[in-house]
C-alpha positions as semicolon CSV with decimal commas, in nm:
position;residue;x (nm);y (nm);z (nm)
1;X;1,625;3,108;-4,076
2;X;1,777;2,963;-3,756
3;X;2,108;2,912;-3,937
4;X;2,109;3,278;-4,042
5;X;2,031;3,383;-3,684
6;X;2,322;3,184;-3,545
7;X;2,565;3,323;-3,802
8;X;2,456;3,689;-3,756
9;X;2,495;3,709;-3,372
10;X;2,858;3,718;-3,257
11;X;2,954;3,506;-2,958
12;X;3,043;3,817;-2,753
13;X;2,693;3,960;-2,805
14;X;2,538;3,633;-2,692
15;X;2,745;3,639;-2,372
16;X;2,647;4,003;-2,309
17;X;2,278;3,922;-2,350
18;X;2,310;3,635;-2,102
19;X;2,496;3,851;-1,849
20;X;2,236;4,128;-1,871
21;X;1,963;3,871;-1,816
22;X;2,134;3,732;-1,503
23;X;2,181;4,081;-1,354
24;X;1,817;4,166;-1,427
25;X;1,697;3,842;-1,266
26;X;1,908;3,910;-0,954
27;X;1,770;4,261;-0,912
28;X;1,413;4,152;-0,983
29;X;1,441;3,859;-0,740
30;X;1,573;4,070;-0,453
31;X;1,310;4,338;-0,511
32;X;1,022;4,090;-0,546
33;X;1,128;3,901;-0,231
34;X;1,147;4,222;-0,031
35;X;0,804;4,338;-0,147
36;X;0,644;3,996;-0,093
37;X;0,791;3,970;0,257
38;X;0,673;4,324;0,341
39;X;0,318;4,246;0,222
40;X;0,317;3,920;0,415
41;X;0,421;4,103;0,732
42;X;0,140;4,356;0,684
43;X;-0,116;4,077;0,653
44;X;0,026;3,901;0,958
45;X;0,017;4,225;1,154
46;X;-0,350;4,279;1,067
47;X;-0,445;3,923;1,163
48;X;-0,253;3,940;1,491
49;X;-0,410;4,274;1,588
50;X;-0,758;4,143;1,521
51;X;-0,693;3,825;1,724
52;X;-0,541;4,027;2,008
53;X;-0,849;4,253;2,025
54;X;-1,080;3,949;2,026
55;X;-0,891;3,779;2,312
56;X;-0,866;4,100;2,513
57;X;-1,237;4,167;2,468
58;X;-1,323;3,813;2,580
59;X;-1,106;3,839;2,891
60;X;-1,239;4,186;2,981
61;X;-1,596;4,058;2,946
62;X;-1,545;3,807;3,230
63;X;-1,277;3,982;3,437
64;X;-1,518;4,142;3,684
65;X;-1,773;3,862;3,684
66;X;-1,630;3,675;3,988
67;X;-1,587;4,007;4,173
68;X;-1,961;4,072;4,137
69;X;-2,051;3,716;4,235
70;X;-1,837;3,743;4,552
71;X;-2,077;4,005;4,695
72;X;-2,391;3,796;4,641
73;X;-2,560;3,680;4,962
74;X;-2,656;3,351;4,789
75;X;-2,281;3,263;4,795
76;X;-2,188;3,415;5,132
77;X;-2,458;3,247;5,341
78;X;-2,372;2,882;5,251
79;X;-2,002;2,947;5,325
80;X;-2,078;3,116;5,656
81;X;-2,339;2,866;5,782
82;X;-2,193;2,541;5,641
83;X;-2,492;2,491;5,408
84;X;-2,718;2,188;5,412
85;X;-2,772;1,960;5,112
86;X;-3,093;2,143;5,020
87;X;-2,923;2,484;5,030
88;X;-2,627;2,346;4,828
89;X;-2,873;2,229;4,563
90;X;-3,026;2,577;4,546
91;X;-2,674;2,721;4,515
92;X;-2,595;2,483;4,225
93;X;-2,908;2,597;4,044
94;X;-2,823;2,961;4,107
95;X;-2,469;2,922;3,967
96;X;-2,606;2,730;3,670
97;X;-2,851;3,008;3,585
98;X;-2,590;3,284;3,629
99;X;-2,336;3,089;3,420
100;X;-2,585;3,042;3,133
101;X;-2,674;3,411;3,131
102;X;-2,314;3,525;3,126
103;X;-2,195;3,263;2,872
104;X;-1,892;3,143;3,070
105;X;-1,775;2,782;3,070
106;X;-1,809;2,696;3,442
107;X;-1,873;2,896;3,759
108;X;-1,805;2,732;4,098
109;X;-1,761;2,809;4,469
110;X;-1,476;2,682;4,689
111;X;-1,457;2,678;5,066
112;X;-1,147;2,789;5,258
113;X;-0,993;2,444;5,210
114;X;-1,024;2,462;4,831
115;X;-1,310;2,208;4,808
116;X;-1,591;2,280;4,562
117;X;-1,925;2,305;4,743
118;X;-2,132;2,418;4,441
119;X;-2,081;2,436;4,065
120;X;-2,278;2,529;3,754
121;X;-2,185;2,191;3,600
122;X;-2,322;1,996;3,898
123;X;-2,529;1,773;3,662
124;X;-2,235;1,688;3,434
125;X;-2,041;1,358;3,468
126;X;-1,736;1,588;3,511
127;X;-1,897;1,792;3,785
128;X;-1,652;1,996;3,996
129;X;-1,860;1,945;4,315
130;X;-1,647;1,775;4,580
131;X;-1,318;1,830;4,394
132;X;-1,035;2,007;4,575
133;X;-0,841;2,281;4,389
134;X;-0,629;2,417;4,671
135;X;-0,316;2,349;4,459
136;X;-0,432;2,587;4,186
137;X;-0,261;2,930;4,190
138;X;-0,594;3,107;4,131
139;X;-0,720;2,965;4,467
140;X;-0,395;3,036;4,648
141;X;-0,409;3,400;4,534
142;X;-0,778;3,453;4,612
143;X;-0,764;3,291;4,957
144;X;-0,517;3,564;5,050
145;X;-0,784;3,823;4,967
146;X;-0,661;3,911;4,617
147;X;-0,811;3,874;4,275
148;X;-0,653;3,589;4,077
149;X;-0,631;3,490;3,712
150;X;-0,468;3,181;3,568
151;X;-0,460;2,968;3,251
152;X;-0,451;2,587;3,274
153;X;-0,593;2,258;3,149
154;X;-0,894;2,141;3,346
155;X;-0,783;1,861;3,582
156;X;-1,115;1,677;3,533
157;X;-1,233;1,788;3,188
158;X;-0,894;1,826;3,018
159;X;-1,036;2,140;2,848
160;X;-0,821;2,453;2,825
161;X;-0,954;2,756;3,006
162;X;-0,873;3,088;3,170
163;X;-0,970;3,112;3,535
164;X;-1,075;3,433;3,715
165;X;-1,106;3,409;4,095
166;X;-1,221;3,643;4,370
167;X;-1,233;3,607;4,750
168;X;-1,574;3,584;4,919
169;X;-1,562;3,807;5,233
170;X;-1,774;3,811;5,543
171;X;-1,693;4,073;5,804
172;X;-1,359;4,142;5,633
173;X;-1,265;3,775;5,651
174;X;-1,219;3,539;5,356
175;X;-1,473;3,256;5,386
176;X;-1,438;3,113;5,035
177;X;-1,339;3,168;4,675
178;X;-1,561;3,204;4,367
179;X;-1,409;3,101;4,033
180;X;-1,522;3,158;3,671
181;X;-1,366;2,949;3,392
182;X;-1,365;3,091;3,036
183;X;-1,305;2,843;2,750
184;X;-1,169;3,110;2,509
185;X;-1,328;2,948;2,203
186;X;-1,311;3,296;2,053
187;X;-0,950;3,218;1,949
188;X;-1,048;2,943;1,700
189;X;-1,339;3,150;1,570
190;X;-1,133;3,467;1,524
191;X;-0,843;3,316;1,327
192;X;-0,995;3,317;0,978
193;X;-0,708;3,300;0,730
194;X;-0,601;2,936;0,662
195;X;-0,277;3,055;0,498
196;X;-0,141;3,180;0,834
197;X;-0,061;3,000;1,158
198;X;-0,059;3,126;1,516
199;X;0,089;3,044;1,857
200;X;-0,024;3,166;2,198
201;X;0,232;3,115;2,477
202;X;0,262;3,199;2,842
203;X;0,547;3,407;2,985
204;X;0,771;3,098;2,991
205;X;0,721;3,032;2,617
206;X;0,490;2,727;2,661
207;X;0,235;2,699;2,377
208;X;-0,121;2,648;2,503
209;X;-0,315;2,761;2,194
210;X;-0,202;2,697;1,833
211;X;-0,341;2,646;1,485
212;X;-0,141;2,318;1,466
213;X;-0,222;2,060;1,736
214;X;0,127;1,908;1,739
215;X;0,267;2,242;1,867
216;X;0,050;2,236;2,182
217;X;0,215;2,211;2,527
218;X;0,568;2,246;2,391
219;X;0,795;2,546;2,442
220;X;0,953;2,774;2,182
221;X;1,252;2,853;2,402
222;X;1,456;2,652;2,651
223;X;1,310;2,617;3,003
224;X;1,522;2,540;3,307
225;X;1,466;2,190;3,444
226;X;1,359;2,320;3,785
227;X;1,101;2,557;3,631
228;X;0,971;2,285;3,399
229;X;0,925;2,047;3,692
230;X;0,750;2,322;3,890
231;X;0,501;2,378;3,605
232;X;0,442;2,005;3,567
233;X;0,380;1,967;3,941
234;X;0,121;2,246;3,928
235;X;-0,063;2,044;3,661
236;X;-0,118;2,364;3,467
237;X;-0,071;2,172;3,141
238;X;-0,155;1,821;3,259
239;X;0,120;1,561;3,223
240;X;0,285;1,713;2,912
241;X;0,667;1,729;2,920
242;X;0,692;2,086;2,773
243;X;0,992;2,006;2,550
244;X;1,150;2,281;2,341
245;X;1,051;2,252;1,972
246;X;1,197;2,571;1,816
247;X;1,531;2,508;1,642
248;X;1,600;2,876;1,579
249;X;1,413;3,192;1,675
250;X;1,481;3,554;1,575
251;X;1,281;3,876;1,593
252;X;1,096;3,808;1,265
253;X;1,141;3,434;1,201
254;X;1,119;3,099;1,376
255;X;1,183;2,737;1,276
256;X;0,922;2,485;1,395
257;X;0,846;2,120;1,310
258;X;0,566;2,036;1,066
259;X;0,333;1,734;1,085
260;X;0,610;1,501;0,967
261;X;0,858;1,634;1,220
262;X;1,057;1,817;0,952
263;X;1,186;2,167;1,025
264;X;1,002;2,449;0,850
265;X;1,089;2,818;0,857
266;X;0,815;3,074;0,934
267;X;0,794;3,451;0,909
268;X;0,689;3,572;1,255
269;X;0,505;3,875;1,404
270;X;0,517;3,893;1,785
271;X;0,265;4,075;2,004
272;X;0,229;4,085;2,384
273;X;-0,110;4,068;2,562
274;X;-0,020;4,278;2,869
275;X;-0,328;4,197;3,078
276;X;-0,283;3,820;3,068
277;X;0,095;3,824;3,021
278;X;0,063;3,612;2,705
279;X;0,266;3,627;2,384
280;X;0,092;3,599;2,046
281;X;0,291;3,488;1,741
282;X;0,137;3,520;1,392
283;X;0,325;3,292;1,149
284;X;0,349;3,248;0,774
285;X;0,567;2,985;0,597
286;X;0,872;3,140;0,429
287;X;0,775;2,944;0,119
288;X;0,431;3,113;0,109
289;X;0,553;3,403;-0,098
290;X;0,797;3,208;-0,316
291;X;0,528;3,180;-0,586
292;X;0,502;3,560;-0,600
293;X;0,879;3,587;-0,644
294;X;0,872;3,317;-0,913
295;X;0,594;3,499;-1,098
296;X;0,786;3,824;-1,086
297;X;1,103;3,656;-1,217
298;X;0,909;3,480;-1,492
299;X;0,736;3,802;-1,600
300;X;1,061;3,995;-1,602
301;X;1,237;3,719;-1,793
302;X;0,959;3,701;-2,051
303;X;0,965;4,077;-2,098
304;X;1,343;4,085;-2,141
305;X;1,364;3,797;-2,387
306;X;1,056;3,923;-2,568
307;X;1,233;4,250;-2,640
308;X;1,549;4,064;-2,744
309;X;1,356;3,839;-2,979
310;X;1,165;4,133;-3,124
311;X;1,494;4,307;-3,204
312;X;1,643;3,994;-3,357
313;X;1,329;3,934;-3,559
314;X;1,347;4,282;-3,704
315;X;1,713;4,226;-3,804
316;X;1,641;3,895;-3,968
317;X;1,319;3,987;-4,145
318;X;1,477;4,066;-4,481
319;X;1,712;3,769;-4,472
320;X;1,424;3,543;-4,377
321;X;1,215;3,656;-4,671
322;X;1,494;3,571;-4,913
323;X;1,553;3,235;-4,749
324;X;1,181;3,165;-4,756
325;X;1,163;3,237;-5,129
326;X;1,447;2,993;-5,198
327;X;1,294;2,737;-4,968
328;X;0,954;2,762;-5,138
329;X;1,110;2,705;-5,480
330;X;1,301;2,402;-5,354
331;X;0,988;2,276;-5,176
332;X;0,781;2,293;-5,495
333;X;1,039;2,084;-5,680
334;X;1,046;1,828;-5,400
335;X;0,666;1,819;-5,376
336;X;0,637;1,749;-5,748
337;X;0,897;1,474;-5,726
338;X;0,737;1,326;-5,415
339;X;0,390;1,338;-5,571
340;X;0,512;1,129;-5,862
341;X;0,665;0,876;-5,624
342;X;0,352;0,863;-5,407
343;X;0,128;0,809;-5,711
344;X;0,340;0,516;-5,823
345;X;0,352;0,376;-5,469
346;X;-0,024;0,419;-5,433
347;X;-0,089;0,210;-5,745
348;X;0,141;-0,061;-5,613
349;X;-0,028;-0,049;-5,272
350;X;-0,375;-0,073;-5,425
351;X;-0,267;-0,374;-5,629
352;X;-0,120;-0,539;-5,319
353;X;-0,440;-0,463;-5,126
354;X;-0,653;-0,625;-5,397
355;X;-0,429;-0,932;-5,387
356;X;-0,455;-0,943;-5,010
357;X;-0,834;-0,922;-5,015
358;X;-0,856;-1,204;-5,270
359;X;-0,618;-1,414;-5,062
360;X;-0,814;-1,337;-4,743
361;X;-1,140;-1,445;-4,906
362;X;-0,979;-1,767;-5,027
363;X;-0,834;-1,836;-4,680
364;X;-1,169;-1,764;-4,514
365;X;-1,348;-2,000;-4,752
366;X;-1,083;-2,267;-4,694
367;X;-1,108;-2,218;-4,318
368;X;-1,489;-2,250;-4,324
369;X;-1,462;-2,567;-4,534
370;X;-1,201;-2,704;-4,292
371;X;-1,430;-2,633;-3,996
372;X;-1,719;-2,801;-4,175
373;X;-1,499;-3,099;-4,267
374;X;-1,393;-3,136;-3,903
375;X;-1,759;-3,126;-3,801
376;X;-1,854;-3,395;-4,052
377;X;-1,552;-3,600;-3,941
378;X;-1,687;-3,583;-3,586
379;X;-2,026;-3,704;-3,711
380;X;-1,842;-3,987;-3,886
381;X;-1,687;-4,090;-3,556
382;X;-2,034;-4,083;-3,398
383;X;-2,200;-4,273;-3,686
384;X;-2,196;-4,605;-3,501
385;X;-2,374;-4,448;-3,207
386;X;-2,622;-4,271;-3,438
387;X;-2,697;-4,605;-3,609
388;X;-2,757;-4,768;-3,270
389;X;-2,984;-4,483;-3,155
390;X;-3,199;-4,512;-3,471
391;X;-3,210;-4,896;-3,491
392;X;-3,382;-4,935;-3,157
393;X;-3,684;-4,708;-3,232
394;X;-3,701;-4,847;-3,592
395;X;-3,728;-5,203;-3,455
396;X;-3,996;-5,087;-3,212
397;X;-4,184;-4,913;-3,497
398;X;-4,189;-5,235;-3,698
399;X;-4,318;-5,438;-3,402
400;X;-4,593;-5,185;-3,324
401;X;-4,698;-5,179;-3,695
402;X;-4,715;-5,560;-3,717
403;X;-4,919;-5,578;-3,399
404;X;-5,152;-5,307;-3,528
405;X;-5,226;-5,521;-3,839
406;X;-5,306;-5,826;-3,625
407;X;-5,532;-5,619;-3,397
408;X;-5,703;-5,476;-3,708
409;X;-5,774;-5,827;-3,839
410;X;-5,924;-5,916;-3,498
411;X;-6,136;-5,599;-3,501
412;X;-5,960;-5,478;-3,178
413;X;-5,972;-5,113;-3,272
414;X;-5,873;-4,984;-2,927
415;X;-5,544;-5,178;-2,939
416;X;-5,485;-5,053;-3,294
417;X;-5,520;-4,693;-3,173
418;X;-5,278;-4,752;-2,887
419;X;-5,016;-4,897;-3,120
420;X;-5,056;-4,606;-3,361
421;X;-5,004;-4,364;-3,069
422;X;-4,679;-4,542;-2,979
423;X;-4,571;-4,531;-3,346
424;X;-4,638;-4,154;-3,349
425;X;-4,430;-4,104;-3,033
426;X;-4,140;-4,304;-3,174
427;X;-4,146;-4,117;-3,504
428;X;-4,147;-3,783;-3,318
429;X;-3,851;-3,898;-3,109
430;X;-3,660;-4,005;-3,419
431;X;-3,741;-3,675;-3,590
432;X;-3,594;-3,482;-3,295
433;X;-3,292;-3,712;-3,289
434;X;-3,222;-3,656;-3,657
435;X;-3,291;-3,282;-3,622
436;X;-3,017;-3,228;-3,365
437;X;-2,761;-3,397;-3,591
438;X;-2,895;-3,199;-3,887
439;X;-2,856;-2,870;-3,696
440;X;-2,502;-2,964;-3,593
441;X;-2,399;-3,068;-3,946
442;X;-2,521;-2,757;-4,128
443;X;-2,284;-2,472;-4,208
444;X;-2,262;-2,181;-3,967
445;X;-2,382;-1,834;-4,067
446;X;-2,067;-1,689;-3,908
447;X;-2,275;-1,435;-3,707
448;X;-2,232;-1,408;-3,330
449;X;-2,540;-1,375;-3,110
450;X;-2,625;-1,372;-2,741
451;X;-2,690;-1,731;-2,628
452;X;-2,697;-1,923;-2,302
453;X;-2,388;-2,140;-2,276
454;X;-2,596;-2,409;-2,102
455;X;-2,798;-2,448;-2,426
456;X;-2,484;-2,536;-2,623
457;X;-2,368;-2,773;-2,345
458;X;-2,702;-2,955;-2,341
459;X;-2,702;-2,984;-2,723
460;X;-2,350;-3,132;-2,720
461;X;-2,442;-3,379;-2,442
462;X;-2,755;-3,478;-2,633
463;X;-2,552;-3,565;-2,944
464;X;-2,301;-3,764;-2,738
465;X;-2,561;-3,921;-2,507
466;X;-2,528;-4,268;-2,663
467;X;-2,149;-4,276;-2,608
468;X;-2,189;-4,146;-2,253
469;X;-2,442;-4,417;-2,162
470;X;-2,246;-4,689;-2,345
471;X;-1,932;-4,610;-2,140
472;X;-2,128;-4,572;-1,814
473;X;-1,980;-4,223;-1,760
474;X;-2,098;-4,015;-1,463
475;X;-2,157;-3,650;-1,558
476;X;-2,093;-3,396;-1,278
477;X;-2,217;-3,036;-1,306
478;X;-2,100;-2,745;-1,087
479;X;-2,090;-2,365;-1,081
480;X;-2,358;-2,143;-1,233
481;X;-2,670;-2,288;-1,392
482;X;-2,677;-2,032;-1,670
483;X;-2,451;-1,767;-1,817
484;X;-2,475;-1,565;-2,139
485;X;-2,209;-1,531;-2,406
486;X;-2,193;-1,369;-2,750
487;X;-2,081;-1,641;-2,992
488;X;-2,178;-1,839;-3,302
489;X;-2,388;-2,112;-3,130
490;X;-2,306;-2,381;-3,389
491;X;-1,932;-2,319;-3,359
492;X;-1,949;-2,322;-2,978
493;X;-2,142;-2,651;-2,990
494;X;-1,875;-2,793;-3,225
495;X;-1,597;-2,700;-2,978
496;X;-1,786;-2,855;-2,687
497;X;-1,856;-3,177;-2,881
498;X;-1,488;-3,203;-2,973
499;X;-1,377;-3,159;-2,606
500;X;-1,644;-3,397;-2,469
501;X;-1,574;-3,657;-2,739
502;X;-1,199;-3,652;-2,657
503;X;-1,281;-3,689;-2,287
504;X;-1,505;-3,991;-2,362
505;X;-1,221;-4,148;-2,563
506;X;-0,986;-4,101;-2,268
507;X;-1,236;-4,265;-2,026
508;X;-1,298;-4,587;-2,222
509;X;-1,054;-4,787;-2,008
510;X;-1,137;-4,621;-1,672
511;X;-1,316;-4,842;-1,415
512;X;-1,523;-4,552;-1,270
513;X;-1,531;-4,289;-1,546
514;X;-1,626;-3,932;-1,441
515;X;-1,667;-3,625;-1,661
516;X;-1,716;-3,277;-1,509
517;X;-1,864;-2,960;-1,655
518;X;-1,844;-2,630;-1,467
519;X;-1,965;-2,280;-1,553
520;X;-1,825;-1,980;-1,363
521;X;-1,711;-1,615;-1,393
522;X;-1,349;-1,503;-1,352
523;X;-1,194;-1,157;-1,405
524;X;-1,456;-1,044;-1,658
525;X;-1,466;-1,382;-1,840
526;X;-1,750;-1,631;-1,873
527;X;-1,577;-1,967;-1,830
528;X;-1,671;-2,326;-1,921
529;X;-1,445;-2,597;-1,774
530;X;-1,449;-2,963;-1,892
531;X;-1,246;-3,224;-1,704
532;X;-1,229;-3,602;-1,672
533;X;-1,056;-3,854;-1,450
534;X;-0,869;-4,017;-1,737
535;X;-0,489;-4,027;-1,777
536;X;-0,303;-3,698;-1,729
537;X;-0,141;-3,529;-2,028
538;X;0,238;-3,531;-2,055
539;X;0,438;-3,210;-2,064
540;X;0,484;-3,249;-2,442
541;X;0,111;-3,302;-2,492
542;X;0,029;-2,990;-2,286
543;X;0,269;-2,790;-2,502
544;X;0,162;-2,922;-2,844
545;X;-0,206;-3,020;-2,804
546;X;-0,332;-2,715;-2,999
547;X;-0,083;-2,758;-3,287
548;X;-0,234;-2,860;-3,625
549;X;-0,185;-3,228;-3,723
550;X;-0,068;-3,322;-3,371
551;X;-0,262;-3,622;-3,237
552;X;-0,214;-3,916;-2,999
553;X;-0,498;-4,120;-3,154
554;X;-0,439;-4,402;-3,401
555;X;-0,705;-4,252;-3,624
556;X;-0,757;-3,881;-3,684
557;X;-0,589;-3,589;-3,853
558;X;-0,505;-3,391;-3,539
559;X;-0,707;-3,085;-3,649
560;X;-0,987;-3,092;-3,391
561;X;-0,810;-2,906;-3,110
562;X;-0,642;-2,658;-3,350
563;X;-0,981;-2,573;-3,504
564;X;-1,142;-2,546;-3,160
565;X;-0,873;-2,300;-3,050
566;X;-0,923;-2,097;-3,370
567;X;-1,304;-2,084;-3,319
568;X;-1,277;-1,972;-2,955
569;X;-1,026;-1,700;-3,050
570;X;-1,267;-1,576;-3,321
571;X;-1,511;-1,502;-3,036
572;X;-1,244;-1,291;-2,861
573;X;-1,177;-1,567;-2,608
574;X;-0,912;-1,827;-2,533
575;X;-0,887;-2,195;-2,440
576;X;-0,633;-2,342;-2,194
577;X;-0,547;-2,690;-2,070
578;X;-0,390;-2,811;-1,744
579;X;-0,383;-3,129;-1,540
580;X;-0,647;-3,100;-1,265
581;X;-0,521;-3,210;-0,926
582;X;-0,629;-3,566;-0,832
583;X;-0,812;-3,601;-1,168
584;X;-0,706;-3,578;-1,532
585;X;-0,680;-3,304;-1,793
586;X;-0,903;-2,994;-1,764
587;X;-0,986;-2,767;-2,059
588;X;-1,116;-2,417;-1,974
589;X;-1,292;-2,199;-2,234
590;X;-1,270;-1,826;-2,153
591;X;-1,531;-1,611;-2,331
592;X;-1,584;-1,234;-2,291
593;X;-1,869;-1,133;-2,060
594;X;-2,106;-0,926;-2,280
595;X;-2,204;-0,716;-1,977
596;X;-1,846;-0,656;-1,856
597;X;-1,689;-0,317;-1,936
598;X;-1,307;-0,327;-1,918
């Protein structure tokens, strides 16, 4: 069908379709961008108007507050009479009460020298009482008998605020200045849309309120050095340098740095707050409406190509039906041929699978017999020790029996009973001794179960106890006392006996033989480490020690380590060997932790 489609559409038609699509995308993109930008401006305009009304309302609410306070006798009398400490305290309480009722940030009273004699925050660690603000423009204006207003950072609190001031008059003479500071928290509360940003600047372009903290106390237009130094000296904005941060600014756009210092372009709506002389900028990233343009382009593109494909589908419908009929006929022939081949291959595969299963069973049986043979070979190596372990209690049994007969002849029944008790103890001990070798020698069930690794270690040490004592070997334990693993306990015991037996062989010529066993956890593995202070292994031995039929002993087939490795791997684990620093070889068995989830 695709081949017919390619052959039926001339190259010129394909070029025309592509050209029409490009023109359509250009028109749709320009139109969508214009509409998205227009809608974004409308939203910015609404947000800026609402914020402007909120700020203006907040300023108007406190504008006349200091004017009213300036006529209160409670403020005039202390300034006129140079109030005592008690009267100053009453004045502090009065300003505190008035400030709480009105909801302003701080209200305070200055004398003619600009020193604060009473303040509503008199109890605060940042109390204004005693501070001199004669350098502040709001004081300099009010002391001349005019009403002042001024925005600045608090010199003590470091909190932004708008200050309203009024002169306190007595007999037409200025005797002090009353000031009300408004924190203007209404700005943060009023700006609700997180998709937009805002700037609030003074008449010089210095930002003192912004939705992004890294814009604060920087200008959006160049400021003359003399003016910048004058503003810094007035401490209106603390010690900030007021550097210019806007790279480009037009009537409806501005480029400002983002958090990473990278330039970002914003759509801008500018409004002037005439009462305070502030400039409000509502901003939206230029990329904010790119998704709307992309959606419009995608929709237009889908519609265009959908119509093109619908037309092409209609043209090719008849041809496709004919091609489909031919294809179905050819497919049926191929399916029949392939079915015959698959049937023949399936019979061959089934036969191969049967052969594999028979071979696997034979290999498994051979492997089990090899493991059992290695176990019996180990018992053969230990036979001398087993004979010694049994001869001692057998000799003792004979002596106790002979003594019991003598005591019986002498009618010493108490001594006969004692000897029989000893005979019973010795027979029990021999029964346990034989039982542990019997358990070790029997064939494994091949089923894994949850066992304590310390149980297998103790069983292996018990079997090898005679060799350990005979060689005067010191056993050192370390790490955890108990850890659980899921293994075949008989196979694990066989591996441990093989490792311990090899270590004992290596320690036969050592003057102070030591053999260490450690249990620990590592990266989701339950580990058993066995080391000795015998000779270190050579590089060749480290490389080939787990190879079948490789041995350094005069007697032995070299299958013990290979079988041990195979058994540990059947548990999902691994066994490694290295030369332990300042000692000899160390074998580490890594077994999966049954409680660990990878």
